[in-house]
C-alpha positions as a Markdown table, in Angstrom:
| # | Residue | x | y | z |
|---|---|---|---|---|
| 1 | Unk | 11.4 | -17.7 | -8.0 |
| 2 | Unk | 9.9 | -20.9 | -9.2 |
| 3 | Unk | 8.0 | -21.2 | -12.5 |
| 4 | Unk | 4.2 | -21.4 | -12.0 |
| 5 | Unk | 4.4 | -20.3 | -8.4 |
| 6 | Unk | 4.4 | -16.5 | -8.7 |
| 7 | Unk | 2.0 | -14.5 | -6.8 |
| 8 | Unk | 2.2 | -11.6 | -4.3 |
| 9 | Unk | 5.8 | -10.6 | -3.8 |
| 10 | Unk | 7.1 | -13.0 | -6.4 |
| 11 | Unk | 4.9 | -11.6 | -9.1 |
| 12 | Unk | 5.9 | -8.0 | -8.0 |
| 13 | Unk | 9.6 | -9.0 | -8.5 |
| 14 | Unk | 9.1 | -10.6 | -11.9 |
| 15 | Unk | 6.8 | -7.9 | -13.4 |
| 16 | Unk | 8.9 | -4.9 | -12.2 |
| 17 | Unk | 12.5 | -6.1 | -12.6 |
| 18 | Unk | 12.0 | -7.7 | -16.1 |
| 19 | Unk | 10.5 | -4.4 | -17.3 |
| 20 | Unk | 13.2 | -2.3 | -15.7 |
| 21 | Unk | 15.9 | -4.4 | -17.3 |
| 22 | Unk | 14.3 | -4.1 | -20.8 |
| 23 | Unk | 13.8 | -0.4 | -20.4 |
| 24 | Unk | 17.4 | 0.2 | -19.4 |
| 25 | Unk | 19.6 | -1.7 | -21.7 |
| 26 | Unk | 22.5 | 0.6 | -20.9 |
| 27 | Unk | 22.8 | -1.1 | -17.5 |
| 28 | Unk | 23.7 | -4.6 | -16.4 |
| 29 | Unk | 21.4 | -6.3 | -14.0 |
| 30 | Unk | 22.4 | -9.1 | -11.6 |
| 31 | Unk | 19.4 | -11.3 | -10.6 |
| 32 | Unk | 20.4 | -13.2 | -7.5 |
| 33 | Unk | 18.5 | -16.5 | -6.7 |
| 34 | Unk | 18.8 | -18.7 | -3.7 |
| 35 | Unk | 17.5 | -21.8 | -5.5 |
| 36 | Unk | 17.3 | -23.2 | -9.1 |
| 37 | Unk | 15.3 | -20.8 | -11.3 |
| 38 | Unk | 13.4 | -21.0 | -14.6 |
| 39 | Unk | 15.3 | -19.5 | -17.5 |
| 40 | Unk | 12.1 | -17.8 | -18.5 |
| 41 | Unk | 12.9 | -15.2 | -15.8 |
| 42 | Unk | 16.0 | -14.1 | -17.8 |
| 43 | Unk | 14.1 | -11.9 | -20.3 |
| 44 | Unk | 16.8 | -9.7 | -21.7 |
| 45 | Unk | 20.5 | -9.9 | -22.6 |
| 46 | Unk | 21.6 | -7.5 | -19.9 |
| 47 | Unk | 20.4 | -9.8 | -17.1 |
| 48 | Unk | 23.1 | -12.0 | -15.5 |
| 49 | Unk | 21.6 | -14.7 | -13.2 |
| 50 | Unk | 23.6 | -15.7 | -10.1 |
| 51 | Unk | 22.7 | -18.8 | -8.1 |
| 52 | Unk | 23.7 | -18.2 | -4.4 |
| 53 | Unk | 22.4 | -21.0 | -2.1 |
| 54 | Unk | 21.5 | -22.3 | 0.3 |
| 55 | Unk | 17.8 | -21.8 | 0.1 |
| 56 | Unk | 16.9 | -19.1 | 2.6 |
| 57 | Unk | 14.1 | -20.2 | 4.8 |
| 58 | Unk | 14.8 | -19.1 | 8.4 |
| 59 | Unk | 16.5 | -16.3 | 10.4 |
| 60 | Unk | 20.0 | -17.8 | 10.7 |
| 61 | Unk | 20.2 | -18.3 | 6.9 |
| 62 | Unk | 18.6 | -14.9 | 6.3 |
| 63 | Unk | 21.5 | -13.3 | 8.2 |
| 64 | Unk | 24.1 | -15.5 | 6.5 |
| 65 | Unk | 22.7 | -14.7 | 3.0 |
| 66 | Unk | 22.3 | -11.0 | 3.4 |
| 67 | Unk | 25.4 | -10.3 | 5.5 |
| 68 | Unk | 27.9 | -12.7 | 3.9 |
| 69 | Unk | 26.7 | -14.0 | 0.5 |
| 70 | Unk | 25.2 | -10.8 | -0.8 |
| 71 | Unk | 28.2 | -8.5 | 0.1 |
| 72 | Unk | 30.5 | -10.9 | -1.7 |
| 73 | Unk | 28.4 | -10.9 | -4.9 |
| 74 | Unk | 28.0 | -7.1 | -4.8 |
| 75 | Unk | 31.8 | -6.8 | -4.5 |
| 76 | Unk | 32.5 | -9.3 | -7.3 |
| 77 | Unk | 30.2 | -7.6 | -9.8 |
| 78 | Unk | 31.1 | -4.0 | -8.6 |
| 79 | Unk | 27.4 | -3.3 | -8.1 |
| 80 | Unk | 26.3 | 0.3 | -7.9 |
| 81 | Unk | 23.1 | -0.5 | -5.9 |
| 82 | Unk | 21.5 | -3.5 | -4.3 |
| 83 | Unk | 17.7 | -3.8 | -4.5 |
| 84 | Unk | 16.0 | -6.0 | -1.9 |
| 85 | Unk | 12.4 | -6.8 | -2.7 |
| 86 | Unk | 11.9 | -8.6 | 0.6 |
| 87 | Unk | 12.3 | -5.7 | 3.0 |
| 88 | Unk | 15.7 | -6.9 | 4.2 |
| 89 | Unk | 19.0 | -5.1 | 4.0 |
| 90 | Unk | 22.6 | -6.3 | 4.1 |
| 91 | Unk | 24.1 | -4.7 | 7.2 |
| 92 | Unk | 27.7 | -5.6 | 6.0 |
| 93 | Unk | 28.0 | -3.7 | 2.7 |
| 94 | Unk | 28.7 | -0.1 | 1.8 |
| 95 | Unk | 26.8 | -0.5 | -1.5 |
| 96 | Unk | 23.7 | 1.8 | -1.6 |
| 97 | Unk | 20.5 | -0.2 | -1.0 |
| 98 | Unk | 16.8 | 0.2 | -2.0 |
| 99 | Unk | 14.4 | -2.0 | -0.1 |
| 100 | Unk | 10.8 | -2.8 | -0.9 |
| 101 | Unk | 8.5 | -3.3 | 2.2 |
| 102 | Unk | 5.3 | -5.0 | 1.4 |
| 103 | Unk | 3.8 | -5.3 | 4.9 |
| 104 | Unk | 4.3 | -5.3 | 8.7 |
| 105 | Unk | 2.6 | -8.6 | 9.2 |
| 106 | Unk | 5.0 | -9.6 | 11.9 |
| 107 | Unk | 3.6 | -6.7 | 14.0 |
| 108 | Unk | 0.0 | -6.6 | 12.8 |
| 109 | Unk | -0.8 | -10.3 | 12.2 |
| 110 | Unk | 1.7 | -12.2 | 14.3 |
| 111 | Unk | -0.5 | -15.3 | 14.6 |
| 112 | Unk | 0.3 | -16.2 | 11.0 |
| 113 | Unk | 4.0 | -16.0 | 11.4 |
| 114 | Unk | 6.4 | -18.4 | 13.2 |
| 115 | Unk | 7.4 | -16.9 | 16.5 |
| 116 | Unk | 11.1 | -17.2 | 15.7 |
| 117 | Unk | 10.6 | -15.3 | 12.4 |
| 118 | Unk | 8.5 | -12.6 | 14.1 |
| 119 | Unk | 11.1 | -12.1 | 16.8 |
| 120 | Unk | 13.9 | -11.8 | 14.3 |
| 121 | Unk | 11.9 | -9.3 | 12.1 |
| 122 | Unk | 11.1 | -7.2 | 15.2 |
| 123 | Unk | 14.7 | -7.0 | 16.1 |
| 124 | Unk | 16.1 | -6.6 | 12.6 |
| 125 | Unk | 13.6 | -4.4 | 10.7 |
| 126 | Unk | 14.6 | -1.1 | 12.5 |
| 127 | Unk | 18.2 | -1.8 | 11.4 |
| 128 | Unk | 17.1 | -2.4 | 7.8 |
| 129 | Unk | 15.1 | 0.8 | 7.7 |
| 130 | Unk | 17.9 | 2.8 | 9.1 |
| 131 | Unk | 20.5 | 1.2 | 6.7 |
| 132 | Unk | 18.5 | 1.6 | 3.5 |
| 133 | Unk | 19.2 | 4.6 | 1.2 |
| 134 | Unk | 15.6 | 4.5 | -0.2 |
| 135 | Unk | 12.5 | 2.6 | 0.9 |
| 136 | Unk | 9.6 | 1.6 | -1.2 |
| 137 | Unk | 6.1 | 0.8 | 0.2 |
| 138 | Unk | 3.1 | -0.3 | -1.8 |
| 139 | Unk | 0.6 | 1.9 | 0.0 |
| 140 | Unk | 0.5 | 5.4 | 1.7 |
| 141 | Unk | -0.9 | 3.7 | 4.8 |
| 142 | Unk | 2.1 | 1.5 | 5.1 |
| 143 | Unk | 4.4 | 4.5 | 4.6 |
| 144 | Unk | 2.7 | 6.2 | 7.5 |
| 145 | Unk | 3.1 | 3.1 | 9.6 |
| 146 | Unk | 6.9 | 3.1 | 9.0 |
| 147 | Unk | 7.1 | 6.7 | 10.0 |
| 148 | Unk | 5.0 | 6.3 | 13.2 |
| 149 | Unk | 6.4 | 2.9 | 14.4 |
| 150 | Unk | 10.0 | 3.2 | 13.4 |
| 151 | Unk | 10.6 | 7.0 | 13.1 |
| 152 | Unk | 11.7 | 6.7 | 9.5 |
| 153 | Unk | 12.4 | 9.9 | 7.6 |
| 154 | Unk | 9.4 | 10.4 | 5.3 |
| 155 | Unk | 11.7 | 11.7 | 2.5 |
| 156 | Unk | 13.4 | 8.3 | 2.2 |
| 157 | Unk | 10.1 | 6.5 | 1.5 |
| 158 | Unk | 8.4 | 6.3 | -1.9 |
| 159 | Unk | 4.9 | 4.9 | -2.4 |
| 160 | Unk | 4.9 | 2.5 | -5.4 |
| 161 | Unk | 1.6 | 0.7 | -5.9 |
| 162 | Unk | 1.6 | -2.8 | -7.3 |
| 163 | Unk | 0.5 | -3.3 | -10.9 |
| 164 | Unk | -2.1 | -5.6 | -12.3 |
| 165 | Unk | -2.0 | -7.9 | -15.3 |
| 166 | Unk | -4.0 | -6.6 | -18.3 |
| 167 | Unk | -5.0 | -10.2 | -19.1 |
| 168 | Unk | -7.9 | -9.7 | -16.8 |
| 169 | Unk | -10.8 | -8.4 | -18.9 |
| 170 | Unk | -14.6 | -8.9 | -19.0 |
| 171 | Unk | -16.0 | -11.9 | -20.9 |
| 172 | Unk | -18.8 | -11.9 | -23.4 |
| 173 | Unk | -22.1 | -13.4 | -22.1 |
| 174 | Unk | -21.7 | -16.6 | -24.2 |
| 175 | Unk | -18.2 | -17.1 | -22.9 |
| 176 | Unk | -19.4 | -16.7 | -19.3 |
| 177 | Unk | -22.1 | -19.4 | -19.9 |
| 178 | Unk | -19.4 | -21.7 | -21.3 |
| 179 | Unk | -17.2 | -21.3 | -18.3 |
| 180 | Unk | -20.1 | -21.9 | -15.9 |
| 181 | Unk | -21.1 | -25.0 | -17.8 |
| 182 | Unk | -17.6 | -26.3 | -17.6 |
| 183 | Unk | -17.0 | -25.7 | -13.9 |
| 184 | Unk | -20.4 | -25.4 | -12.0 |
| 185 | Unk | -23.0 | -27.2 | -14.2 |
| 186 | Unk | -24.2 | -23.8 | -15.4 |
| 187 | Unk | -24.8 | -22.4 | -11.9 |
| 188 | Unk | -23.8 | -18.9 | -10.8 |
| 189 | Unk | -20.8 | -18.8 | -8.4 |
| 190 | Unk | -18.9 | -16.7 | -6.0 |
| 191 | Unk | -15.1 | -16.9 | -6.3 |
| 192 | Unk | -12.0 | -16.5 | -4.1 |
| 193 | Unk | -8.7 | -16.3 | -6.0 |
| 194 | Unk | -5.3 | -16.3 | -4.4 |
| 195 | Unk | -3.2 | -18.5 | -2.1 |
| 196 | Unk | -5.2 | -21.2 | -0.4 |
| 197 | Unk | -3.6 | -20.9 | 3.0 |
| 198 | Unk | -4.6 | -20.6 | 6.7 |
| 199 | Unk | -3.9 | -16.8 | 6.8 |
| 200 | Unk | -6.4 | -16.1 | 4.1 |
| 201 | Unk | -9.3 | -16.4 | 6.4 |
| 202 | Unk | -11.0 | -19.0 | 4.2 |
| 203 | Unk | -12.7 | -20.9 | 7.1 |
| 204 | Unk | -14.7 | -17.7 | 7.8 |
| 205 | Unk | -15.6 | -17.6 | 4.1 |
| 206 | Unk | -16.9 | -21.2 | 4.2 |
| 207 | Unk | -19.0 | -20.4 | 7.3 |
| 208 | Unk | -20.4 | -17.3 | 5.5 |
| 209 | Unk | -21.3 | -19.4 | 2.5 |
| 210 | Unk | -23.1 | -21.8 | 4.8 |
| 211 | Unk | -25.3 | -19.0 | 6.2 |
| 212 | Unk | -25.8 | -17.7 | 2.6 |
| 213 | Unk | -26.9 | -21.1 | 1.3 |
| 214 | Unk | -29.2 | -21.8 | 4.3 |
| 215 | Unk | -31.0 | -18.5 | 4.0 |
| 216 | Unk | -31.2 | -18.1 | 0.2 |
| 217 | Unk | -32.0 | -21.7 | -0.8 |
| 218 | Unk | -30.1 | -21.1 | -4.1 |
| 219 | Unk | -28.0 | -23.2 | -6.4 |
| 220 | Unk | -25.1 | -20.7 | -6.1 |
| 221 | Unk | -21.6 | -22.3 | -5.9 |
| 222 | Unk | -18.3 | -21.2 | -4.4 |
| 223 | Unk | -15.0 | -21.6 | -6.2 |
| 224 | Unk | -11.6 | -21.4 | -4.4 |
| 225 | Unk | -8.9 | -21.0 | -7.0 |
| 226 | Unk | -5.2 | -20.6 | -6.6 |
| 227 | Unk | -1.9 | -22.1 | -5.5 |
| 228 | Unk | -2.1 | -24.3 | -2.4 |
| 229 | Unk | 0.1 | -23.7 | 0.6 |
| 230 | Unk | 1.5 | -25.9 | 3.3 |
| 231 | Unk | -1.8 | -25.8 | 5.3 |
| 232 | Unk | -3.8 | -27.0 | 2.3 |
| 233 | Unk | -4.1 | -30.7 | 3.3 |
| 234 | Unk | -5.5 | -29.6 | 6.7 |
| 235 | Unk | -7.9 | -27.3 | 5.0 |
| 236 | Unk | -9.0 | -30.0 | 2.5 |
| 237 | Unk | -9.6 | -32.4 | 5.4 |
| 238 | Unk | -11.9 | -29.8 | 7.1 |
| 239 | Unk | -13.7 | -29.3 | 3.8 |
| 240 | Unk | -14.7 | -33.0 | 3.8 |
| 241 | Unk | -17.0 | -32.5 | 6.7 |
| 242 | Unk | -18.4 | -29.2 | 5.4 |
| 243 | Unk | -22.2 | -29.4 | 5.0 |
| 244 | Unk | -22.2 | -27.7 | 1.6 |
| 245 | Unk | -19.0 | -29.4 | 0.3 |
| 246 | Unk | -20.8 | -30.4 | -2.9 |
| 247 | Unk | -21.2 | -26.7 | -3.7 |
| 248 | Unk | -17.6 | -25.8 | -3.2 |
| 249 | Unk | -15.0 | -26.3 | -5.9 |
| 250 | Unk | -11.3 | -26.3 | -5.3 |
| 251 | Unk | -9.2 | -25.5 | -8.4 |
| 252 | Unk | -5.4 | -25.7 | -8.1 |
| 253 | Unk | -2.8 | -24.3 | -10.4 |
| 254 | Unk | -5.0 | -23.0 | -13.2 |
| 255 | Unk | -3.1 | -21.6 | -16.2 |
| 256 | Unk | -3.2 | -17.8 | -16.1 |
| 257 | Unk | -5.4 | -17.5 | -19.1 |
| 258 | Unk | -8.0 | -20.0 | -17.7 |
| 259 | Unk | -7.9 | -18.3 | -14.3 |
| 260 | Unk | -8.8 | -15.1 | -16.0 |
| 261 | Unk | -11.9 | -16.7 | -17.5 |
| 262 | Unk | -13.0 | -18.3 | -14.2 |
| 263 | Unk | -12.7 | -15.0 | -12.4 |
| 264 | Unk | -14.4 | -13.1 | -15.1 |
| 265 | Unk | -17.5 | -15.4 | -15.2 |
| 266 | Unk | -18.1 | -15.2 | -11.5 |
| 267 | Unk | -21.2 | -13.5 | -10.0 |
| 268 | Unk | -19.1 | -11.9 | -7.2 |
| 269 | Unk | -15.5 | -12.0 | -5.9 |
| 270 | Unk | -15.0 | -12.6 | -2.1 |
| 271 | Unk | -11.7 | -11.7 | -0.5 |
| 272 | Unk | -11.8 | -12.4 | 3.2 |
| 273 | Unk | -8.0 | -12.1 | 3.9 |
| 274 | Unk | -7.1 | -9.9 | 6.8 |
| 275 | Unk | -3.3 | -9.6 | 6.2 |
| 276 | Unk | -3.1 | -8.2 | 2.7 |
| 277 | Unk | -1.5 | -4.8 | 2.1 |
| 278 | Unk | -2.2 | -4.6 | -1.6 |
| 279 | Unk | -4.6 | -7.3 | -2.8 |
| 280 | Unk | -3.9 | -7.7 | -6.5 |
| 281 | Unk | -6.7 | -10.3 | -7.0 |
| 282 | Unk | -9.2 | -7.7 | -5.9 |
| 283 | Unk | -8.1 | -5.3 | -8.7 |
| 284 | Unk | -8.0 | -8.2 | -11.2 |
| 285 | Unk | -11.6 | -9.0 | -10.4 |
| 286 | Unk | -12.6 | -5.4 | -10.9 |
| 287 | Unk | -11.0 | -5.3 | -14.3 |
| 288 | Unk | -13.2 | -8.2 | -15.2 |
| 289 | Unk | -16.4 | -6.3 | -14.2 |
| 290 | Unk | -16.9 | -8.6 | -11.2 |
| 291 | Unk | -18.2 | -6.9 | -8.0 |
| 292 | Unk | -16.1 | -7.4 | -4.9 |
| 293 | Unk | -16.8 | -8.1 | -1.2 |
| 294 | Unk | -13.6 | -7.8 | 0.9 |
| 295 | Unk | -12.4 | -7.8 | 4.5 |
| 296 | Unk | -11.9 | -4.2 | 5.5 |
| 297 | Unk | -8.3 | -3.1 | 5.8 |
| 298 | Unk | -6.9 | 0.5 | 5.7 |
| 299 | Unk | -4.6 | -0.3 | 2.9 |
| 300 | Unk | -7.2 | -1.9 | 0.7 |
| 301 | Unk | -9.6 | 1.0 | 1.3 |
| 302 | Unk | -6.9 | 3.3 | 0.2 |
| 303 | Unk | -6.4 | 1.3 | -3.1 |
| 304 | Unk | -10.1 | 0.8 | -4.2 |
| 305 | Unk | -11.9 | 3.4 | -2.1 |
| 306 | Unk | -15.7 | 2.8 | -2.4 |
| 307 | Unk | -15.4 | 0.4 | -5.3 |
| 308 | Unk | -15.9 | -2.7 | -3.0 |
| 309 | Unk | -18.2 | -3.8 | -0.2 |
| 310 | Unk | -16.1 | -3.8 | 2.9 |
| 311 | Unk | -16.9 | -6.1 | 5.8 |
| 312 | Unk | -15.5 | -7.2 | 9.2 |
| 313 | Unk | -13.4 | -10.2 | 8.0 |
| 314 | Unk | -13.5 | -11.7 | 11.5 |
| 315 | Unk | -17.3 | -12.0 | 11.3 |
| 316 | Unk | -18.6 | -14.7 | 9.0 |
| 317 | Unk | -22.2 | -13.4 | 9.6 |
| 318 | Unk | -21.1 | -10.0 | 8.3 |
| 319 | Unk | -19.6 | -11.6 | 5.2 |
| 320 | Unk | -22.8 | -13.6 | 4.7 |
| 321 | Unk | -25.0 | -10.6 | 5.0 |
| 322 | Unk | -23.1 | -8.8 | 2.3 |
| 323 | Unk | -23.2 | -11.8 | 0.0 |
| 324 | Unk | -27.0 | -11.9 | 0.4 |
| 325 | Unk | -27.2 | -8.2 | -0.3 |
| 326 | Unk | -25.1 | -8.5 | -3.4 |
| 327 | Unk | -27.3 | -11.5 | -4.5 |
| 328 | Unk | -30.5 | -9.6 | -4.0 |
| 329 | Unk | -29.6 | -6.0 | -5.1 |
| 330 | Unk | -28.9 | -5.8 | -8.9 |
| 331 | Unk | -28.5 | -2.0 | -8.8 |
| 332 | Unk | -25.8 | -2.3 | -6.1 |
| 333 | Unk | -24.1 | -5.0 | -8.2 |
| 334 | Unk | -24.1 | -2.8 | -11.3 |
| 335 | Unk | -22.9 | 0.2 | -9.3 |
| 336 | Unk | -19.9 | -1.8 | -7.9 |
| 337 | Unk | -19.0 | -3.0 | -11.4 |
| 338 | Unk | -18.8 | 0.6 | -12.7 |
| 339 | Unk | -16.8 | 1.8 | -9.7 |
| 340 | Unk | -14.5 | -1.2 | -9.9 |
| 341 | Unk | -13.8 | -0.5 | -13.6 |
| 342 | Unk | -12.7 | 3.0 | -12.7 |
| 343 | Unk | -10.7 | 2.0 | -9.7 |
| 344 | Unk | -8.8 | -0.7 | -11.4 |
| 345 | Unk | -7.8 | 1.5 | -14.3 |
| 346 | Unk | -5.3 | 3.3 | -12.1 |
| 347 | Unk | -2.9 | 0.4 | -11.7 |
| 348 | Unk | -0.4 | -1.0 | -14.3 |
| 349 | Unk | 2.9 | -2.8 | -14.0 |
| 350 | Unk | 4.5 | -0.2 | -16.4 |
| 351 | Unk | 3.8 | 2.6 | -14.0 |
| 352 | Unk | 5.0 | 0.4 | -11.0 |
| 353 | Unk | 8.3 | -0.3 | -12.8 |
| 354 | Unk | 8.9 | 3.3 | -13.7 |
| 355 | Unk | 8.3 | 4.5 | -10.1 |
| 356 | Unk | 10.5 | 1.7 | -8.6 |
| 357 | Unk | 13.3 | 2.7 | -11.0 |
| 358 | Unk | 13.1 | 6.3 | -9.7 |
| 359 | Unk | 13.5 | 5.1 | -6.1 |
| 360 | Unk | 16.5 | 2.9 | -7.1 |
| 361 | Unk | 18.1 | 6.0 | -8.7 |
| 362 | Unk | 17.4 | 7.9 | -5.5 |
| 363 | Unk | 19.2 | 5.2 | -3.5 |
| 364 | Unk | 22.3 | 5.7 | -5.6 |
| 365 | Unk | 22.1 | 9.4 | -5.0 |
């Protein structure tokens, strides 16, 4: 885990395991890193960090790390249980294991994964699921997928929803005006927050925004805020030829407290990603009283139910139509804000950490 680059699974790891360590001072926790780490991650005295390179980036190193490095560390520290937050298992240790499975993207969205990685995951995942003493999924839908596709015993799977930072709260009207003056010359804006990457379906969002601008003749802006990925330069190059590029603002690496403000001041939150299992940014926006339009996925519908407008993420015209509807219908917008407030209240990192700990205990038996 690298400082300032936590989101998705990295954020899940940090928020849950630092809480678990603080709540269980009677135990010693070994945090295993495959690359240099920020000391800020060592949040209590009962955490011992272990640096075990090399950096794990492809299947051959995954196998080496989990089947050679990890067993040696578990033996050295006489570990009672190994928790793998990446959905992988060590097939070469007798230590009980709890694994956290965040998605099955290698099956459901293979276009966004390297072929060699997808092939290795297809071959190895059944072995991991069979080896694990307990399995954590972040949605009930994902649990059902594991049961149906891999014949996993349902009793070994625990559903542990991700939490959401309570930093995300609504802004006062004057504060919203100040944020809009700072970033969009006082104009209203839609926002996407998350990883700026090819698999987030952002080109369809830009196409939708083009349709919206053409039909509405409005000064509305679009902000894309988040950490950039390896495909960012290609995306940035495409943006240079985009007709409405002057109305699109890319904001990289905002401090967490400022990102909260930028999200909270938005007119609407658009989340076009097709590959998310539990979209934390959606819940964060709802906590800020910002209405959400999101690509329809079974997992996300499970999490927020009717608190968002769901669209076919493969259709930019469908996204644009709902952007226009949200722009025109103030009653709909207010209804979504109220529903989002209720839906987001169900998720906290404290609850997530407590449920994960129970699954860890189950692995030990």
